[in-house]
N, C-alpha and C positions, 0 to 999 in steps of 0.2 A: 421368175424371181431373179434378182441380181446375182452376179458371180460372187459377191461378198457373202451372200446367204449360203451358197453351196459350200463355202469353206468354213463357215462358222460352226463351232461345236457348242451345243447348248445343253444344260442340265435342267430338267424339270423336277421340282421338288413339290409334291402335292400328295396329301394323304387320302384324298377322295379319288378312288380308282377311276371312275368314269371321267372326271375332269382331267386327270392325268393322262388317260388313254386318248381322249379327244385332242388335247393340246399336243401331245407327242406325235400323234398321227398327222395333224395339220402341219406341224413344223417339219416333220420328215418329208411330207409331200411338197413343202415349199423349198426343199433342198438343204435343210439344216441336218447336221449329224446330231442326234438326240440321245441323251442318257436320261434315265429316270431314277428318282429316289422317293421313298415314302416318308422320310423323316430327315431332320437336320443332321442327325448322326450319320445316316447313310450318305447324305450329300457330302459331308466332310470327308468320309472315306473315299468317295469317288473323286473329289477335288484333289486329294493327296495322290491318288493313283493315276489320275488323268490330267497332266499339266496342259493338255490341249483345250480344256474347257475354257471358253471365252465369255460365256454369259450364263447366268442362273436365273430361272424364273421360279419364285417360291411363294407359296401361300404364307400368310402371316400366322394364322392359327393352325398349329400342328401339335400332335402329341410328341412326347420325347423330352430330351434334356434341354432343348431350347426352341423358341419360336422363330418365325421367319425374320423378325427384326434383329434378334440376337445373331441369327445366322448371317444376315447381311453385314452386320458390323464385323463379325469374325472374318468373313470373306474379304472385306476391304482391308483388314489388318494384315492378313496372310497372303492374299492374292489381289493387290490393289488394281491390277489391270483387268480383272474380271468384272463385267457389268452385272448388276443385279436388278431384276424387276420384281418388286413386291406386289402381291395381289391379295385382296380380301373383299368380301361382301359386307363385312361388319366393322372391321377395325381399320382406321386410317392412320398412317404413320404421321408423326409430327415433322415439322420443317427440319429439325436436327437429324432426322433419320434419312433424309434424302440428300443427294448430291449429283454431280454430273455423271457419276457411275452407279447411282442407286435411284431408280424411278418407281412410281406406284401406278398400278392400273386397277381400277375398281371392278369387282365382279358384280354382275356378269359382264364379261368383256368379249369382244370379237377377237379371235386369234390373230387376225390381220393387224389389230391395234398393238398386240404384243410384239409382233414382228417389226412393226414400224418403230416402236420404242427401242428394241434391241439394235436396229440399224442406226438409229439416231445416236445411241451411246457409242457405237463403233466408228461413226463418221469422223470425229475429230482426230482419231489415231490415223485414219487413212489420209486425211488432208495433211497432217503433219508429215507423214512419211512421204507423200507426193511432193510437198514443198521442199523437203530436205533433198530429195533426189534431183529436183529441177534446178537447185542452186549450183552455180559454177564452182568447180573445185579449186 
């Protein structure tokens, strides 16, 4: 995996234990630092405690005080630099729910697809940083 993956910190928010474990293990093996949450409330607590989280992968349908769409909106308001990957096998987000920092992957998905989406969301920041460095002072 690329060196950017080894530095990325990802939060997986999924109430289905086996799906969460599988994705977490795959991301860990790919070089990501991974945290887990079973609900949006737990995810919010982790985001507040861990400012190093760069991306969140969340199921849309979850128990608790908010679903994945509501979580994504709240993340974009409070942590606009954090990328969000929404996933669901039943519900699809509307166009207003997506942006350059919020993407959707339909379940069932290949974990490699999720990694590709995360890396695509982080690429513009890397390009901007590189071009700013390369400009003469």
